[in-house]
Z-matrix of the N, CA and C atoms (Angstrom, degrees):
N
C 1 1.448
C 2 1.534 1 111.00
N 3 1.343 2 116.81 1 -39.93
C 4 1.462 3 119.75 2 179.26
C 5 1.523 4 110.82 3 -62.84
N 6 1.331 5 117.03 4 -39.70
C 7 1.462 6 120.55 5 -179.84
C 8 1.525 7 110.39 6 -64.61
N 9 1.316 8 116.85 7 -37.44
C 10 1.454 9 121.62 8 179.55
C 11 1.533 10 110.60 9 -63.77
N 12 1.345 11 116.93 10 -44.64
C 13 1.461 12 120.96 11 178.22
C 14 1.531 13 110.50 12 -64.10
N 15 1.313 14 116.58 13 -42.66
C 16 1.462 15 120.59 14 178.31
C 17 1.527 16 110.37 15 -60.46
N 18 1.332 17 116.26 16 -41.47
C 19 1.461 18 120.77 17 178.51
C 20 1.533 19 110.70 18 -61.62
N 21 1.341 20 117.32 19 -45.28
C 22 1.464 21 121.17 20 -179.54
C 23 1.529 22 111.73 21 -64.33
N 24 1.324 23 115.81 22 -42.14
C 25 1.465 24 119.45 23 177.83
C 26 1.523 25 109.90 24 -63.48
N 27 1.322 26 117.43 25 -44.24
C 28 1.469 27 121.60 26 178.84
C 29 1.521 28 110.81 27 -61.38
N 30 1.327 29 115.93 28 -42.38
C 31 1.454 30 120.73 29 179.98
C 32 1.527 31 110.79 30 -64.41
N 33 1.319 32 116.53 31 -40.47
C 34 1.465 33 121.06 32 179.18
C 35 1.524 34 111.47 33 -65.74
N 36 1.323 35 117.20 34 -35.85
C 37 1.463 36 121.01 35 -178.71
C 38 1.518 37 113.18 36 -81.80
N 39 1.323 38 118.13 37 -22.10
C 40 1.452 39 121.73 38 -173.05
C 41 1.529 40 113.87 39 -54.98
N 42 1.352 41 120.51 40 -48.13
C 43 1.461 42 117.88 41 179.74
C 44 1.521 43 112.89 42 -60.10
N 45 1.311 44 117.43 43 -38.62
C 46 1.468 45 119.89 44 179.90
C 47 1.514 46 110.81 45 -66.18
N 48 1.319 47 116.75 46 -40.04
C 49 1.461 48 120.03 47 -178.75
C 50 1.517 49 111.47 48 -71.87
N 51 1.330 50 117.03 49 -39.77
C 52 1.456 51 119.33 50 -176.76
C 53 1.522 52 112.06 51 -72.36
N 54 1.339 53 117.15 52 -22.64
C 55 1.447 54 120.43 53 -177.31
C 56 1.513 55 113.91 54 -92.98
N 57 1.308 56 117.34 55 5.35
C 58 1.460 57 119.60 56 -176.01
C 59 1.524 58 110.72 57 -72.39
N 60 1.322 59 115.03 58 138.29
C 61 1.456 60 119.79 59 174.44
C 62 1.525 61 108.05 60 -62.31
N 63 1.314 62 115.35 61 148.84
C 64 1.465 63 119.99 62 -177.46
C 65 1.524 64 109.53 63 -107.78
N 66 1.330 65 115.73 64 107.27
C 67 1.459 66 119.67 65 178.41
C 68 1.527 67 107.56 66 -78.23
N 69 1.313 68 115.67 67 112.35
C 70 1.463 69 120.21 68 -176.77
C 71 1.523 70 111.65 69 -84.86
N 72 1.331 71 116.48 70 -31.74
C 73 1.467 72 119.45 71 176.28
C 74 1.519 73 108.95 72 -160.73
N 75 1.315 74 115.30 73 151.26
C 76 1.461 75 120.91 74 173.47
C 77 1.525 76 107.99 75 -153.08
N 78 1.311 77 115.52 76 130.56
C 79 1.462 78 122.37 77 178.61
C 80 1.520 79 107.60 78 -134.52
N 81 1.308 80 115.93 79 131.44
C 82 1.461 81 121.22 80 176.82
C 83 1.522 82 107.41 81 -129.09
N 84 1.311 83 116.15 82 128.29
C 85 1.461 84 121.92 83 -179.23
C 86 1.523 85 109.60 84 -129.36
N 87 1.318 86 115.54 85 160.43
C 88 1.461 87 122.64 86 172.61
C 89 1.514 88 105.79 87 -119.58
N 90 1.345 89 115.93 88 109.28
C 91 1.463 90 121.65 89 -175.21
C 92 1.527 91 110.42 90 -128.58
N 93 1.304 92 117.40 91 121.46
C 94 1.471 93 122.23 92 175.40
C 95 1.527 94 112.78 93 50.52
N 96 1.327 95 116.53 94 43.95
C 97 1.457 96 120.78 95 178.38
C 98 1.518 97 115.18 96 80.09
N 99 1.332 98 116.92 97 1.41
C 100 1.464 99 122.14 98 -179.88
C 101 1.530 100 109.76 99 -112.04
N 102 1.325 101 115.69 100 140.91
C 103 1.464 102 121.33 101 170.66
C 104 1.517 103 106.47 102 -92.61
N 105 1.326 104 115.65 103 129.99
C 106 1.455 105 121.27 104 -178.12
C 107 1.522 106 107.70 105 -124.60
N 108 1.327 107 115.58 106 124.99
C 109 1.464 108 120.76 107 179.49
C 110 1.513 109 108.41 108 -123.81
N 111 1.315 110 114.93 109 138.26
C 112 1.452 111 122.54 110 177.50
C 113 1.523 112 106.43 111 -135.11
N 114 1.325 113 117.36 112 123.12
C 115 1.466 114 120.13 113 -177.48
C 116 1.520 115 110.21 114 -141.50
N 117 1.329 116 115.24 115 149.77
C 118 1.458 117 121.78 116 171.83
C 119 1.517 118 107.56 117 -125.78
N 120 1.335 119 114.59 118 127.82
C 121 1.455 120 120.99 119 -177.67
C 122 1.517 121 108.46 120 -132.21
N 123 1.328 122 115.48 121 134.73
C 124 1.464 123 121.27 122 177.42
C 125 1.516 124 109.04 123 -103.71
N 126 1.334 125 115.75 124 132.49
C 127 1.460 126 122.84 125 178.69
C 128 1.522 127 109.13 126 -115.77
N 129 1.307 128 116.68 127 138.67
C 130 1.461 129 122.35 128 178.27
C 131 1.531 130 109.62 129 -86.20
N 132 1.318 131 115.16 130 54.99
C 133 1.463 132 123.51 131 -177.82
C 134 1.528 133 106.60 132 -148.00
N 135 1.349 134 116.25 133 150.96
C 136 1.463 135 118.78 134 -177.98
C 137 1.533 136 112.00 135 -66.59
N 138 1.318 137 114.95 136 156.12
C 139 1.464 138 122.69 137 -172.71
C 140 1.525 139 112.70 138 -61.19
N 141 1.319 140 118.29 139 -43.30
C 142 1.462 141 121.03 140 -178.15
C 143 1.531 142 111.34 141 -61.76
N 144 1.325 143 116.68 142 -41.16
C 145 1.466 144 120.39 143 -179.27
C 146 1.523 145 111.36 144 -68.71
N 147 1.335 146 117.44 145 -45.69
C 148 1.469 147 120.75 146 179.21
C 149 1.527 148 109.84 147 -61.18
N 150 1.310 149 117.07 148 -44.41
C 151 1.465 150 121.88 149 178.10
C 152 1.530 151 110.50 150 -56.59
N 153 1.332 152 116.70 151 -45.62
C 154 1.461 153 121.28 152 -179.80
C 155 1.515 154 113.05 153 -61.06
N 156 1.326 155 116.94 154 -38.55
C 157 1.464 156 120.65 155 178.55
C 158 1.528 157 110.23 156 -66.33
N 159 1.317 158 117.43 157 -45.55
C 160 1.469 159 120.67 158 179.73
C 161 1.531 160 112.03 159 -64.57
N 162 1.320 161 117.35 160 -35.09
C 163 1.461 162 120.82 161 -176.59
C 164 1.530 163 112.68 162 -76.09
N 165 1.317 164 117.91 163 -18.19
C 166 1.466 165 122.10 164 -177.59
C 167 1.525 166 110.25 165 -92.22
N 168 1.330 167 116.60 166 93.18
C 169 1.467 168 121.51 167 -177.05
C 170 1.516 169 111.72 168 -63.16
N 171 1.341 170 118.29 169 -23.87
C 172 1.464 171 120.79 170 177.47
C 173 1.527 172 111.41 171 -60.04
N 174 1.315 173 117.76 172 -25.19
C 175 1.471 174 121.95 173 179.93
C 176 1.525 175 113.29 174 -83.91
N 177 1.315 176 118.10 175 -16.13
C 178 1.468 177 121.40 176 -170.18
C 179 1.522 178 113.62 177 -58.02
N 180 1.325 179 118.49 178 -31.62
C 181 1.471 180 120.24 179 179.38
C 182 1.528 181 111.49 180 -64.63
N 183 1.334 182 117.31 181 -19.58
C 184 1.464 183 121.20 182 177.08
C 185 1.530 184 112.13 183 -82.22
N 186 1.328 185 118.09 184 -13.25
C 187 1.459 186 121.78 185 -176.12
C 188 1.521 187 113.28 186 -76.20
N 189 1.311 188 117.06 187 -38.11
C 190 1.458 189 120.28 188 -170.22
C 191 1.523 190 110.65 189 -148.64
N 192 1.316 191 115.57 190 147.54
C 193 1.466 192 120.88 191 179.52
C 194 1.530 193 112.27 192 -70.38
N 195 1.315 194 118.92 193 -16.84
C 196 1.471 195 120.18 194 179.23
C 197 1.528 196 112.33 195 -81.47
N 198 1.325 197 117.57 196 -14.28
C 199 1.463 198 120.56 197 179.66
C 200 1.527 199 108.64 198 -86.81
N 201 1.327 200 115.60 199 113.25
C 202 1.460 201 122.30 200 -178.65
C 203 1.526 202 110.59 201 -82.65
N 204 1.318 203 115.83 202 -41.81
C 205 1.461 204 121.27 203 -178.36
C 206 1.521 205 108.53 204 -151.72
N 207 1.318 206 116.04 205 144.17
C 208 1.459 207 121.16 206 176.12
C 209 1.523 208 107.87 207 -152.56
N 210 1.328 209 115.44 208 143.63
C 211 1.464 210 117.53 209 179.20
C 212 1.524 211 111.28 210 -159.57
N 213 1.326 212 113.74 211 155.87
C 214 1.451 213 121.77 212 171.66
C 215 1.523 214 107.51 213 -74.55
N 216 1.320 215 116.96 214 140.87
C 217 1.457 216 122.53 215 179.27
C 218 1.524 217 107.25 216 -130.74
N 219 1.313 218 115.76 217 140.50
C 220 1.457 219 117.28 218 175.04
C 221 1.504 220 111.29 219 134.11
N 222 1.268 221 116.71 220 -175.26
C 223 1.463 222 125.94 221 -4.56
C 224 1.533 223 112.26 222 -75.16
N 225 1.341 224 114.83 223 156.94
C 226 1.462 225 119.96 224 178.07
C 227 1.531 226 109.50 225 -83.71
N 228 1.325 227 116.85 226 -172.64
C 229 1.467 228 120.91 227 -177.43
C 230 1.526 229 113.14 228 -62.81
N 231 1.336 230 116.82 229 -17.76
C 232 1.467 231 120.89 230 178.83
C 233 1.526 232 111.70 231 -102.25
N 234 1.334 233 116.71 232 4.60
C 235 1.463 234 120.57 233 179.48
C 236 1.515 235 114.09 234 87.47
N 237 1.333 236 117.13 235 1.47
C 238 1.464 237 120.59 236 -178.64
C 239 1.523 238 112.36 237 -81.29
N 240 1.307 239 115.52 238 150.05
C 241 1.460 240 121.46 239 178.69
C 242 1.525 241 109.82 240 -87.78
N 243 1.315 242 114.88 241 157.61
C 244 1.447 243 120.29 242 179.73
C 245 1.515 244 111.51 243 -138.58
N 246 1.318 245 115.39 244 -177.73
C 247 1.460 246 121.21 245 179.45
C 248 1.521 247 109.70 246 -145.13
N 249 1.318 248 114.64 247 158.85
C 250 1.463 249 122.71 248 172.46
C 251 1.519 250 106.55 249 -137.59
N 252 1.331 251 116.33 250 134.35
C 253 1.461 252 120.36 251 177.93
C 254 1.529 253 109.18 252 -142.81
N 255 1.320 254 115.12 253 134.54
C 256 1.462 255 122.35 254 179.99
C 257 1.526 256 106.89 255 -120.30
N 258 1.320 257 116.61 256 118.21
C 259 1.470 258 123.07 257 179.25
C 260 1.520 259 109.77 258 -108.83
N 261 1.310 260 115.34 259 151.27
C 262 1.467 261 121.33 260 172.79
C 263 1.515 262 106.40 261 -140.75
N 264 1.332 263 116.04 262 121.24
C 265 1.453 264 119.53 263 -179.06
C 266 1.507 265 112.07 264 -152.65
N 267 1.311 266 114.26 265 162.54
C 268 1.462 267 120.88 266 179.66
C 269 1.518 268 109.56 267 -127.51
N 270 1.310 269 114.80 268 142.15
C 271 1.457 270 122.75 269 172.56
C 272 1.515 271 105.34 270 -125.99
N 273 1.309 272 115.94 271 109.29
C 274 1.461 273 122.70 272 -171.85
C 275 1.529 274 109.16 273 54.95
N 276 1.316 275 117.97 274 -117.79
C 277 1.458 276 122.89 275 -178.02
C 278 1.531 277 112.77 276 -92.85
N 279 1.305 278 117.46 277 -3.98
C 280 1.461 279 122.83 278 -174.31
C 281 1.530 280 109.49 279 -98.41
N 282 1.335 281 117.64 280 108.40
C 283 1.465 282 122.66 281 178.68
C 284 1.528 283 108.84 282 -109.78
N 285 1.303 284 114.75 283 143.96
C 286 1.461 285 118.78 284 -176.42
C 287 1.521 286 109.77 285 -150.24
N 288 1.299 287 114.68 286 140.82
C 289 1.454 288 122.62 287 172.41
C 290 1.524 289 106.19 288 -107.51
N 291 1.322 290 117.56 289 127.63
C 292 1.467 291 120.39 290 -178.18
C 293 1.518 292 110.35 291 -127.84
N 294 1.316 293 114.46 292 155.52
C 295 1.460 294 120.84 293 178.26
C 296 1.529 295 109.04 294 -131.43
N 297 1.317 296 113.41 295 141.73
C 298 1.463 297 120.47 296 172.95
C 299 1.524 298 107.28 297 -129.97
N 300 1.296 299 114.82 298 134.57
C 301 1.452 300 121.99 299 178.90
C 302 1.519 301 105.78 300 -137.41
N 303 1.318 302 117.67 301 126.59
C 304 1.449 303 117.30 302 -176.49
C 305 1.506 304 113.74 303 -167.20
N 306 1.315 305 114.73 304 -163.93
C 307 1.463 306 122.05 305 -176.14
C 308 1.522 307 110.99 306 -105.29
N 309 1.331 308 114.11 307 152.86
C 310 1.464 309 121.64 308 179.31
C 311 1.521 310 108.15 309 -127.44
N 312 1.328 311 116.05 310 131.06
C 313 1.460 312 120.91 311 170.86
C 314 1.519 313 107.19 312 -124.33
N 315 1.329 314 115.33 313 154.94
C 316 1.465 315 118.22 314 -179.84
C 317 1.517 316 110.68 315 -151.21
N 318 1.320 317 114.11 316 157.14
C 319 1.456 318 123.27 317 172.22
C 320 1.518 319 104.92 318 -120.53
N 321 1.316 320 116.76 319 124.78
C 322 1.461 321 123.69 320 -169.25
C 323 1.529 322 114.16 321 -39.70
N 324 1.317 323 114.54 322 113.34
C 325 1.466 324 125.40 323 172.97
C 326 1.527 325 115.03 324 63.11
N 327 1.351 326 118.34 325 8.56
C 328 1.464 327 119.00 326 -177.86
C 329 1.528 328 114.95 327 -124.10
N 330 1.335 329 118.82 328 -35.94
C 331 1.470 330 120.43 329 -175.21
C 332 1.530 331 110.37 330 -144.59
N 333 1.334 332 115.21 331 138.45
C 334 1.467 333 122.38 332 169.62
C 335 1.524 334 106.70 333 -128.35
N 336 1.340 335 115.85 334 134.63
C 337 1.467 336 121.11 335 175.65
C 338 1.524 337 108.52 336 -125.69
N 339 1.319 338 116.15 337 134.28
C 340 1.467 339 121.58 338 177.07
C 341 1.523 340 108.20 339 -127.94
N 342 1.316 341 115.53 340 126.17
C 343 1.464 342 120.96 341 -179.35
C 344 1.521 343 108.00 342 -126.61
N 345 1.329 344 115.74 343 121.35
C 346 1.463 345 120.93 344 -179.49
C 347 1.520 346 110.46 345 -77.37
N 348 1.310 347 114.99 346 144.05
C 349 1.455 348 122.07 347 174.75
C 350 1.528 349 107.54 348 -85.51
N 351 1.336 350 118.79 349 114.73
C 352 1.466 351 120.39 350 -177.23
C 353 1.535 352 113.11 351 -62.09
N 354 1.328 353 118.05 352 -22.03
C 355 1.466 354 121.87 353 179.24
C 356 1.530 355 111.95 354 -70.70
N 357 1.338 356 116.98 355 -27.65
C 358 1.468 357 120.78 356 -176.33
C 359 1.527 358 111.95 357 -121.90
N 360 1.325 359 116.48 358 18.36
C 361 1.464 360 121.72 359 -177.67
C 362 1.521 361 110.28 360 -131.81
N 363 1.313 362 116.04 361 166.43
C 364 1.469 363 121.78 362 177.27
C 365 1.528 364 111.72 363 -93.92
N 366 1.322 365 116.15 364 24.54
C 367 1.458 366 121.81 365 -179.08
C 368 1.517 367 109.34 366 -134.86
N 369 1.330 368 115.73 367 134.25
C 370 1.459 369 119.88 368 172.83
C 371 1.520 370 109.37 369 -68.66
N 372 1.332 371 115.40 370 -35.27
C 373 1.461 372 122.57 371 177.79
C 374 1.519 373 107.94 372 -139.77
N 375 1.317 374 116.82 373 133.11
C 376 1.465 375 122.73 374 169.65
C 377 1.517 376 106.66 375 -153.00
N 378 1.321 377 114.90 376 102.34
C 379 1.462 378 122.10 377 -177.94
C 380 1.519 379 108.30 378 -125.53
N 381 1.336 380 115.69 379 125.99
C 382 1.458 381 120.89 380 -179.12
C 383 1.519 382 109.27 381 -127.82
N 384 1.327 383 115.91 382 142.10
C 385 1.462 384 121.74 383 175.26
C 386 1.518 385 108.54 384 -136.38
N 387 1.326 386 115.33 385 131.92
C 388 1.457 387 122.28 386 174.06
C 389 1.521 388 106.67 387 -117.30
N 390 1.330 389 116.98 388 127.79
C 391 1.459 390 122.43 389 177.36
C 392 1.527 391 107.56 390 -117.26
N 393 1.331 392 116.83 391 130.09
C 394 1.462 393 123.02 392 -173.23
C 395 1.524 394 110.51 393 -113.65
N 396 1.334 395 116.42 394 136.93
C 397 1.462 396 121.20 395 175.00
C 398 1.526 397 109.04 396 -148.54
N 399 1.331 398 115.52 397 153.51
C 400 1.460 399 120.78 398 178.19
C 401 1.522 400 108.77 399 -84.25
N 402 1.337 401 115.73 400 125.31
C 403 1.462 402 122.25 401 179.65
C 404 1.527 403 108.12 402 -141.06
N 405 1.326 404 116.87 403 128.49
C 406 1.469 405 122.17 404 175.18
C 407 1.528 406 112.54 405 50.25
N 408 1.327 407 117.51 406 50.87
C 409 1.471 408 123.35 407 178.97
C 410 1.521 409 113.53 408 58.69
N 411 1.308 410 117.15 409 23.16
C 412 1.460 411 122.33 410 176.73
C 413 1.517 412 108.24 411 -142.31
N 414 1.312 413 116.16 412 -159.11
C 415 1.462 414 120.85 413 -177.50
C 416 1.521 415 110.76 414 -126.26
N 417 1.319 416 115.78 415 127.97
C 418 1.459 417 122.15 416 173.34
C 419 1.529 418 107.14 417 -96.57
N 420 1.323 419 115.23 418 128.55
C 421 1.458 420 120.57 419 176.24
C 422 1.523 421 107.69 420 -115.44
N 423 1.317 422 115.22 421 122.93
C 424 1.462 423 121.40 422 174.99
C 425 1.522 424 105.77 423 -101.06
N 426 1.326 425 116.67 424 120.42
C 427 1.464 426 122.65 425 -175.67
C 428 1.516 427 109.55 426 -113.92
N 429 1.330 428 115.74 427 131.85
C 430 1.458 429 121.85 428 176.22
C 431 1.525 430 108.62 429 -127.04
N 432 1.318 431 116.19 430 131.91
C 433 1.460 432 122.55 431 178.25
C 434 1.519 433 108.72 432 -130.17
N 435 1.304 434 115.15 433 135.87
C 436 1.465 435 121.51 434 172.11
C 437 1.519 436 105.46 435 -133.85
N 438 1.344 437 116.16 436 118.67
C 439 1.463 438 118.49 437 -178.57
C 440 1.516 439 111.50 438 -141.93
N 441 1.318 440 113.34 439 148.88
C 442 1.458 441 121.34 440 175.59
C 443 1.524 442 106.74 441 -135.23
N 444 1.330 443 117.17 442 110.57
C 445 1.462 444 119.78 443 -179.85
C 446 1.525 445 111.24 444 -65.31
N 447 1.327 446 116.31 445 145.99
C 448 1.464 447 120.26 446 174.80
C 449 1.526 448 110.84 447 -92.27
N 450 1.324 449 116.72 448 1.04
C 451 1.462 450 122.28 449 -179.93
C 452 1.528 451 109.86 450 -107.04
N 453 1.312 452 115.41 451 163.82
C 454 1.453 453 121.70 452 -178.75
C 455 1.528 454 110.79 453 -71.18
N 456 1.324 455 116.23 454 134.43
C 457 1.461 456 123.63 455 175.20
C 458 1.522 457 106.43 456 -122.91
N 459 1.346 458 118.22 457 129.85
C 460 1.472 459 119.49 458 -179.93
C 461 1.533 460 110.41 459 -52.43
N 462 1.327 461 118.31 460 119.01
C 463 1.460 462 121.34 461 -170.48
C 464 1.528 463 116.03 462 -64.31
N 465 1.307 464 119.08 463 -37.07
C 466 1.463 465 119.42 464 -175.76
C 467 1.521 466 113.12 465 -78.10
N 468 1.320 467 117.04 466 -38.19
C 469 1.465 468 119.35 467 -176.68
C 470 1.521 469 113.18 468 -109.20
N 471 1.332 470 117.19 469 -19.54
C 472 1.457 471 121.42 470 -175.05
C 473 1.512 472 115.33 471 -54.24
N 474 1.337 473 118.41 472 -56.17
C 475 1.462 474 118.85 473 -178.08
C 476 1.530 475 113.26 474 -56.96
N 477 1.324 476 117.51 475 -42.94
C 478 1.469 477 120.33 476 -179.78
C 479 1.530 478 110.87 477 -60.53
N 480 1.337 479 116.76 478 -49.60
C 481 1.459 480 119.92 479 -175.35
C 482 1.527 481 112.86 480 -74.07
N 483 1.316 482 118.09 481 -32.70
C 484 1.462 483 119.21 482 175.50
C 485 1.524 484 109.74 483 -66.17
N 486 1.330 485 117.32 484 -42.43
C 487 1.464 486 120.10 485 176.80
C 488 1.525 487 110.59 486 -59.52
N 489 1.334 488 116.85 487 -44.59
C 490 1.466 489 121.42 488 179.61
C 491 1.525 490 110.61 489 -62.94
N 492 1.323 491 116.93 490 -43.17
C 493 1.468 492 121.44 491 -178.87
C 494 1.525 493 110.65 492 -65.01
N 495 1.327 494 117.95 493 -42.94
C 496 1.461 495 120.68 494 177.71
C 497 1.525 496 110.78 495 -59.73
N 498 1.314 497 116.18 496 -44.31
C 499 1.462 498 121.18 497 -179.42
C 500 1.533 499 110.89 498 -64.56
N 501 1.331 500 117.14 499 -49.35
C 502 1.465 501 121.76 500 -176.26
C 503 1.528 502 112.13 501 -68.60
N 504 1.330 503 117.07 502 -46.53
C 505 1.462 504 120.00 503 -179.80
C 506 1.523 505 111.24 504 -67.06
N 507 1.324 506 116.64 505 -32.69
C 508 1.460 507 120.10 506 177.32
C 509 1.512 508 111.60 507 -61.78
N 510 1.320 509 117.47 508 -43.32
C 511 1.465 510 121.36 509 179.77
C 512 1.525 511 110.40 510 -61.51
N 513 1.323 512 117.05 511 -44.13
C 514 1.475 513 121.45 512 178.33
C 515 1.528 514 110.35 513 -62.04
N 516 1.312 515 116.34 514 -45.46
C 517 1.462 516 120.85 515 -177.83
C 518 1.522 517 111.66 516 -64.43
N 519 1.324 518 117.78 517 -41.04
C 520 1.459 519 120.19 518 -178.13
C 521 1.524 520 111.73 519 -62.88
N 522 1.329 521 117.74 520 -39.11
C 523 1.468 522 120.17 521 176.91
C 524 1.524 523 110.81 522 -63.35
N 525 1.309 524 116.95 523 -41.43
C 526 1.468 525 120.80 524 -179.74
C 527 1.527 526 110.59 525 -68.70
N 528 1.324 527 117.62 526 -38.55
C 529 1.466 528 121.29 527 177.58
C 530 1.519 529 109.84 528 -60.33
N 531 1.335 530 116.33 529 -44.31
C 532 1.462 531 118.64 530 179.83
C 533 1.523 532 111.06 531 -62.53
N 534 1.312 533 117.09 532 -40.50
C 535 1.461 534 120.34 533 179.41
C 536 1.534 535 110.72 534 -61.05
N 537 1.315 536 117.34 535 -45.66
C 538 1.468 537 121.48 536 178.79
C 539 1.528 538 110.19 537 -62.73
N 540 1.331 539 116.96 538 -44.64
C 541 1.467 540 121.16 539 -179.55
C 542 1.525 541 111.00 540 -64.04
N 543 1.341 542 117.79 541 -40.59
C 544 1.463 543 120.12 542 178.60
C 545 1.523 544 111.24 543 -64.44
N 546 1.334 545 116.73 544 -39.59
C 547 1.469 546 120.03 545 177.29
C 548 1.524 547 110.58 546 -62.41
N 549 1.323 548 117.19 547 -41.64
C 550 1.474 549 121.00 548 177.91
C 551 1.523 550 111.17 549 -65.25
N 552 1.334 551 115.88 550 -44.48
C 553 1.461 552 120.32 551 -179.05
C 554 1.525 553 110.29 552 -63.14
N 555 1.333 554 117.09 553 -43.57
C 556 1.467 555 121.32 554 -179.75
C 557 1.525 556 111.61 555 -64.27
N 558 1.329 557 117.49 556 -37.58
C 559 1.466 558 120.16 557 -177.65
C 560 1.529 559 112.33 558 -76.83
N 561 1.337 560 117.27 559 -22.41
C 562 1.465 561 119.70 560 -179.47
C 563 1.527 562 113.02 561 -95.73
N 564 1.311 563 116.94 562 -14.41
C 565 1.463 564 118.47 563 -174.53
C 566 1.444 565 111.97 564 -119.80
């Protein structure tokens, strides 16, 4: 009877485990007051669908529990698209609500760049780039982040815990992104 229950539990968990995004690498550094993250994640979903999920800022609040609000903004006076994202998170005893508002550029199904406007954001610098390529019948996303908060971060523990939070929250978000992309791919194909 115990083996039967174990089998049922394993069977129930199998789809969730098999559909998890595969983080191939992640590096987070603190350099000259900037947090720099570089990650590669493989998704078992086609490139066009994954690209579409990343480009739709309205979906971002579904990626992670720290995202309170996210939306597409634009077009601006030059016809460019933008984004707005409001995060709320805690690291030990230090809780902070942050906002980023900026511009988005993209190259069809291959690159997305988001740059926050320091005048309307809580960051002096926040630059993100996602590069998409087809690998092993799925999509490899190379993510680069460079950010410098305009708010105070506890100097002795801040860099360590922010690096840890970026790494941990990124893993959670990537699994959720894959789930959303798979649902889109399944409904369109």
